[in-house]
C-alpha positions as CSV (number, residue, x, y, z in Angstrom):
1,M,340.8,95.5,17.1
2,N,338.2,97.9,19.0
3,L,336.2,99.3,16.4
4,Q,336.0,103.2,16.7
5,F,333.2,105.7,16.3
6,W,334.8,107.7,13.0
7,Q,335.4,104.2,11.4
8,V,331.4,103.4,11.8
9,L,330.7,107.1,10.7
10,I,332.9,106.4,7.6
11,V,331.1,103.3,6.6
12,Y,327.7,105.0,7.0
13,F,328.5,107.9,5.1
14,C,329.8,106.0,2.4
15,A,326.4,104.4,1.9
16,F,324.8,107.4,2.3
17,A,326.8,109.3,-0.1
18,V,326.9,106.8,-3.0
19,T,323.0,106.4,-2.6
20,M,322.3,110.0,-2.4
21,L,324.4,110.8,-5.6
22,L,322.7,107.4,-7.2
23,V,319.2,108.6,-7.0
24,P,319.0,111.2,-9.7
25,V,320.3,108.8,-11.9
26,S,318.0,106.1,-11.2
27,I,314.9,108.4,-11.6
28,K,316.6,109.2,-15.5
29,I,316.8,105.6,-15.9
30,A,313.0,104.9,-14.7
31,E,311.9,107.8,-17.0
32,K,313.7,106.4,-20.1
33,T,312.9,102.7,-19.5
34,G,309.4,102.8,-17.9
35,G,309.8,102.4,-14.6
36,M,307.3,104.4,-13.2
37,D,304.7,104.0,-10.8
38,V,301.5,104.9,-12.2
39,P,298.2,105.2,-10.1
40,T,295.9,102.8,-11.7
41,D,293.7,102.4,-8.6
42,N,292.5,103.6,-5.1
43,R,295.0,101.8,-3.0
44,R,297.9,104.4,-4.0
45,V,298.2,107.7,-2.5
46,H,299.5,109.7,-5.2
47,T,298.0,110.9,-7.8
48,H,300.7,111.0,-10.5
49,P,303.5,108.7,-12.3
50,I,306.9,108.8,-10.1
51,P,309.7,106.7,-10.6
52,R,310.4,103.9,-8.6
53,L,313.6,102.4,-9.2
54,G,315.3,104.2,-6.4
55,G,316.3,100.8,-5.2
56,M,319.1,100.7,-7.8
57,A,320.8,103.3,-5.8
58,I,320.3,102.1,-2.5
59,F,321.5,98.5,-3.9
60,L,324.8,99.9,-4.7
61,G,325.2,102.5,-2.2
62,T,325.0,99.7,0.5
63,M,326.7,96.9,-1.2
64,A,329.6,99.4,-2.1
65,A,329.8,100.0,1.7
66,I,329.5,96.7,3.3
67,L,332.4,95.7,0.7
68,F,334.5,98.8,1.5
69,A,333.5,98.2,5.7
70,L,334.7,94.6,5.2
71,A,337.9,95.3,3.4
72,F,338.6,98.0,6.3
73,H,338.3,95.9,9.2
74,W,340.3,92.9,7.7
75,L,342.9,94.9,6.4
76,A,343.4,97.0,9.7
77,G,343.8,93.6,11.3
78,G,340.6,92.7,12.7
79,K,339.6,89.1,13.2
80,A,336.3,88.1,11.5
81,P,334.2,86.2,14.2
82,I,332.2,84.9,11.1
83,S,333.2,82.9,8.2
84,P,333.7,84.7,4.9
85,M,331.2,82.4,3.2
86,K,328.5,83.8,5.4
87,M,329.1,87.1,4.0
88,V,329.5,86.0,0.3
89,G,326.2,84.3,0.8
90,V,324.5,87.3,2.3
91,M,325.8,89.5,-1.0
92,I,324.8,86.6,-3.6
93,G,321.6,86.7,-1.6
94,G,321.3,90.5,-1.5
95,C,322.1,90.8,-5.1
96,L,319.6,88.3,-6.7
97,I,316.5,89.7,-4.2
98,W,317.6,93.0,-5.7
99,L,317.1,91.7,-9.4
100,E,313.8,89.6,-8.8
101,G,312.4,93.0,-7.0
102,T,313.3,95.1,-10.0
103,I,311.9,92.5,-12.5
104,D,308.9,92.8,-10.4
105,D,309.0,96.6,-10.8
106,Y,308.8,96.3,-14.7
107,K,306.8,93.1,-14.9
108,N,304.7,92.8,-12.0
109,L,305.3,89.0,-11.1
110,K,302.7,86.8,-10.0
111,P,302.7,86.4,-6.1
112,A,303.5,82.9,-6.7
113,V,306.5,83.4,-8.5
114,K,308.1,86.4,-6.2
115,L,307.6,83.7,-3.0
116,I,309.5,80.9,-5.2
117,A,311.9,83.7,-5.7
118,Q,312.5,84.9,-2.4
119,V,312.8,81.2,-1.2
120,G,315.5,80.7,-3.3
121,C,317.4,83.9,-2.7
122,A,316.9,82.9,1.3
123,S,317.8,79.3,0.6
124,V,321.3,80.9,-0.8
125,V,321.9,82.4,2.4
126,A,321.3,79.4,4.6
127,A,323.2,77.1,2.4
128,F,326.5,79.5,2.7
129,G,326.2,78.9,6.4
130,D,324.2,81.7,7.6
131,S,321.5,80.3,9.9
132,I,319.4,80.0,12.9
133,Q,320.9,77.5,15.4
134,V,318.0,76.8,17.6
135,L,318.3,73.1,17.9
136,H,320.8,71.1,19.1
137,N,321.5,67.6,16.7
138,Y,320.3,65.4,19.9
139,F,320.1,62.6,17.6
140,G,323.6,62.2,16.6
141,T,324.8,62.7,13.1
142,G,323.6,61.0,10.2
143,A,322.5,61.0,6.3
144,F,319.4,63.4,7.8
145,D,320.7,65.9,10.1
146,L,317.4,67.0,11.7
147,A,319.0,69.9,13.6
148,N,320.4,71.5,10.2
149,A,317.3,70.7,8.3
150,T,315.4,72.7,10.9
151,S,317.5,75.5,11.2
152,F,317.5,75.9,7.5
153,I,314.1,75.7,7.3
154,L,313.5,78.5,9.9
155,T,316.0,80.7,8.4
156,V,314.4,80.6,5.1
157,I,311.2,81.5,6.8
158,W,312.6,84.2,8.8
159,I,314.5,86.0,5.9
160,V,311.3,85.6,3.6
161,A,308.6,87.1,6.4
162,I,310.9,89.9,7.1
163,T,311.5,90.7,3.4
164,N,307.6,90.7,2.6
165,T,307.1,92.7,6.1
166,I,309.2,95.4,4.7
167,N,307.7,95.4,1.1
168,L,304.1,95.3,2.6
169,V,304.7,98.3,4.8
170,D,306.2,100.3,1.9
171,G,302.8,102.2,1.5
172,V,303.6,106.0,2.2
173,D,306.5,108.3,1.1
174,G,309.7,107.8,3.4
175,L,308.0,105.1,5.4
176,A,310.0,101.7,4.6
177,A,313.1,103.8,4.3
178,G,312.9,104.9,7.9
179,L,311.8,102.1,9.7
180,V,314.8,99.9,8.1
181,A,317.0,102.8,9.0
182,I,315.7,102.9,12.7
183,G,315.9,98.8,12.8
184,S,319.5,98.7,11.5
185,L,320.7,101.3,13.6
186,C,319.0,99.5,16.6
187,I,320.6,96.1,15.4
188,A,323.9,97.7,14.7
189,Y,324.5,99.2,18.3
190,V,323.6,95.9,19.9
191,A,326.1,94.2,18.0
192,Y,328.7,96.9,18.8
193,I,328.0,96.5,22.3
194,F,328.4,92.6,21.9
195,G,331.6,93.1,20.0
196,Y,330.3,91.7,16.9
197,Y,332.3,94.7,14.5
198,P,331.9,93.3,11.1
199,G,328.0,92.7,11.8
200,C,327.9,96.3,12.7
201,L,329.3,98.0,9.9
202,C,327.2,96.1,7.7
203,L,323.8,97.0,9.1
204,M,325.3,100.8,9.4
205,A,326.0,100.3,5.4
206,V,322.1,99.3,5.5
207,A,321.2,102.3,7.4
208,G,323.0,104.8,5.3
209,G,321.6,103.1,2.2
210,A,317.9,103.6,3.4
211,L,318.5,107.2,4.9
212,G,320.3,108.4,1.7
213,F,317.2,107.4,0.0
214,L,315.3,109.3,2.4
215,P,315.6,112.9,1.3
216,Y,314.4,111.7,-2.4
217,N,311.5,109.6,-0.8
218,F,309.9,111.6,2.2
219,Y,306.6,113.1,1.6
220,P,306.3,114.8,-1.3
221,A,308.4,112.0,-3.0
222,K,310.4,112.4,-6.2
223,T,311.1,108.5,-6.6
224,F,310.1,105.5,-4.9
225,M,312.5,102.3,-3.9
226,G,310.2,100.0,-5.8
227,D,310.0,96.3,-4.8
228,G,313.7,95.9,-5.7
229,G,314.6,98.5,-2.9
230,S,312.3,97.3,-0.5
231,Q,312.7,93.6,-0.8
232,F,316.5,94.3,-0.8
233,L,316.4,96.2,1.9
234,G,314.2,93.6,4.4
235,F,315.9,90.9,3.1
236,M,319.6,92.3,4.1
237,V,318.3,93.3,7.6
238,A,316.9,89.7,8.0
239,A,320.0,87.8,6.7
240,L,322.4,90.2,8.8
241,S,320.7,90.2,11.9
242,I,321.4,86.4,12.3
243,L,324.7,86.7,11.0
244,Q,326.0,85.9,14.5
245,P,323.8,85.9,17.4
246,V,324.7,88.9,19.9
247,K,324.1,86.0,22.8
248,S,324.8,82.4,23.5
249,T,320.7,81.1,23.4
250,T,319.7,82.2,19.8
251,I,316.2,82.4,20.1
252,V,317.2,85.2,22.5
253,A,319.3,86.6,19.9
254,L,316.3,86.5,17.4
255,L,314.0,88.3,19.8
256,I,316.1,91.6,19.3
257,P,315.8,91.8,15.5
258,A,311.9,90.9,16.2
259,L,311.6,93.7,18.5
260,V,313.1,96.0,16.8
261,L,311.0,95.3,13.7
262,A,307.8,94.8,16.0
263,L,305.7,97.3,14.1
264,P,305.8,96.2,10.6
265,I,305.9,92.5,11.6
266,F,302.4,93.6,13.5
267,D,300.9,95.4,10.5
268,T,301.8,92.4,8.3
269,L,300.0,89.9,10.9
270,F,297.5,92.2,11.2
271,A,297.0,92.8,7.4
272,I,297.0,88.8,6.8
273,I,294.1,88.4,9.6
274,R,291.9,91.0,8.1
275,R,292.4,89.9,4.7
276,K,291.3,86.6,5.8
277,I,288.2,87.7,7.7
278,N,287.2,89.8,4.9
279,G,287.6,86.7,2.2
280,Q,290.8,88.1,0.3
281,P,293.5,86.8,-0.8
282,I,296.4,87.4,1.8
283,M,298.9,88.7,-0.7
284,K,296.0,91.4,-2.4
285,A,296.8,94.8,-1.2
286,D,294.5,97.1,0.5
287,K,294.1,100.2,2.4
288,G,294.0,98.8,5.9
289,H,297.3,99.3,7.0
290,I,298.4,100.7,10.1
291,H,299.4,104.1,7.9
292,H,296.5,104.0,6.3
293,R,294.3,104.3,9.2
294,L,296.7,107.3,10.5
295,M,295.7,109.2,7.5
296,R,292.3,108.4,7.3
297,A,292.3,110.0,10.9
298,G,293.4,113.1,9.4
299,F,297.3,113.1,10.4
300,G,298.4,113.1,6.7
301,Q,301.3,111.4,5.5
302,R,304.1,113.5,7.1
303,R,302.9,113.4,10.4
304,T,301.7,109.6,9.9
305,V,305.2,108.6,8.8
306,L,306.9,110.6,12.0
307,I,304.5,109.0,14.4
308,L,305.6,105.4,13.0
309,Y,308.9,106.6,13.5
310,G,308.4,107.5,16.9
311,M,306.9,104.1,18.0
312,A,309.5,102.1,15.7
313,G,312.0,104.0,18.1
314,V,310.5,103.2,21.3
315,M,310.4,99.3,20.0
316,G,314.3,99.6,19.1
317,V,315.5,100.9,22.3
318,A,313.3,98.1,24.3
319,A,315.5,95.7,22.0
320,V,318.7,97.2,23.3
321,L,317.4,97.0,26.8
322,F,316.3,93.5,26.3
323,S,319.9,92.8,25.2
324,R,321.5,94.3,27.9
325,G,318.9,91.9,30.2
326,L,316.9,95.0,31.3
327,Y,313.7,93.0,31.0
328,V,311.4,95.3,33.1
329,E,312.4,98.4,31.7
330,C,312.0,96.5,28.1
331,C,308.4,95.7,28.7
332,G,307.7,98.8,29.8
333,L,308.5,100.4,26.7
334,G,306.6,97.3,24.6
335,A,303.5,98.1,27.0
336,V,303.8,102.0,25.9
337,A,304.1,100.9,22.1
338,F,301.2,98.5,22.6
339,L,299.1,101.4,24.1
340,F,300.0,103.3,20.7
341,L,298.9,100.7,18.6
342,I,295.5,100.1,20.2
343,I,294.6,103.9,19.7
344,V,295.5,103.9,16.3
345,L,293.4,100.7,15.6
346,T,290.2,101.5,17.5
347,D,288.3,104.8,17.7
348,R,286.4,106.6,20.4
349,N,283.1,104.3,19.8
350,K,284.9,100.9,19.8
351,I,287.1,99.3,21.9
352,R,287.9,96.5,19.4
353,P,289.9,96.9,16.1
354,E,288.0,97.2,13.1
355,L,288.4,93.9,11.0
356,K,285.3,93.5,8.5
357,D,285.7,96.0,5.5
358,P,282.0,97.1,5.5
359,T,282.9,97.9,1.9
360,I,283.6,94.2,0.6
361,V,280.4,92.2,-0.3
362,I,280.8,88.7,-0.3
363,H,278.1,87.0,-2.5
364,K,276.8,83.9,-1.3
365,E,278.0,81.7,-3.5
366,D,281.6,83.0,-2.7
367,E,280.9,81.8,0.7
368,N,280.7,78.6,0.0
369,K,284.0,77.9,-1.8
């Protein structure tokens, strides 16, 4: 069965409408249960307590639309090119990661605890069969299947990495929701091109959930999605992007979501390098992200977010071109995005990005540790 455009729109608006209707409910629940983000340090850009349970609305809206999309597709006679068990794994993993993130919004879990929980959720997805198939088993079958073990590990790493990537960029009003929406729409379009209709519909549900939340989250934000929302969105994009490769060579297929999410991925890697150079824990938050640099340059929250939307959109189009085999055009757009990054990360007096934070004083006794 060929997927019609109106069917895609129905799924999208289902997620959009449910999420948008539930956001006010999540705000009231947050106010009554203490789920508020209180600015207690100079890293935060808001100055008064704001509800941070918007992830509940995103979770319910996205899941409802995904269930509707799959039921609609299969009941209409569409043959699913994926195993239903894979979708079950994604749904279970999505529920668990949202629950872990919501608990973190209330209890401020330790980074190690969060990481263990994320690995567990990602392992559920891989255990149900949704995995990155990179290697063929040239060594034959046996008690220990090297190919399957490698795929399992790579899948867990991929999902955990993207989950934390989206979580880390959620530092300015509307940024994470917008980047996830752009990424989901681009990957959904690629999935549609290659006839992967269930995946296309599920990713449209993710985009609908993110955009349904955005009117309440764009500057000035009335509510935040919290870790429950950011981790859920990152988890779902990561899991759905590998549900069925859009090309026969999986490593090439994996480059497509990587290109779409290049901006948050780069920002995360840059943050890790920066914190190591400054002698800080990798998981310790700071104000050195790309969006912080733009704001310090005087662009303000709205213009900063719009600039980053544009950069993410460029990389999204590059990913679509890559999927069509238009590698020269893809490289051209990638070069444009890279130029923008260089402009953001440097100033007129330096040709290299500022990595060392002069405000951090490292004592001599600390240098020997």
